[in-house]
N, C-alpha and C positions, 0 to 999 in steps of 0.2 A: 278554804282548806286549812286545817291546822295540823302542824307536825309536832309530835311529842318528843321530849328529850329521850335519847337512846335509840332513835330510829337509824337504820342502816340504809344508805342511799348509794347507788352506783353513779360514779362520775367519770367522764373522760375529758382529758385535756391533751390536745394533739394526739399522739400515739400512746399515751399512758392512760390505762384504765385502773381505777381503784374503787374499792368499797369503803365508804367512810361512815363511821358512827358519829352522829352529831349529838353532843351533849352527854350527860351522865345518865345511865339507865335508872339509877336509883332516885334521881330528881324527878318529881312529877310536875313538870311545867311545860308550857308551850314554847316552841322555838320561834325566833324572829329572823329576819333576813340577815342581821349582823352575825348571828351565831353561824349560819350557813357560810357566809362570806369568809369569816375568820378561819373556819376549819378547812375549807377548800383552798384558800391561799396558803395556809401552813402545809397542807398535804402535798401540794404541787410546787411549793417554793416560789410562789408568784410575789 
């Protein structure tokens, strides 16, 4: 499975739910696990 830059994914951490956009929609590239990790950690303050 390949995720493209600009995808919006729902995440839940404990009782907090957020929709997160991963990457820049104008970049046409595949995402890797580090992109996901960094965005989720920043969004939830982990």
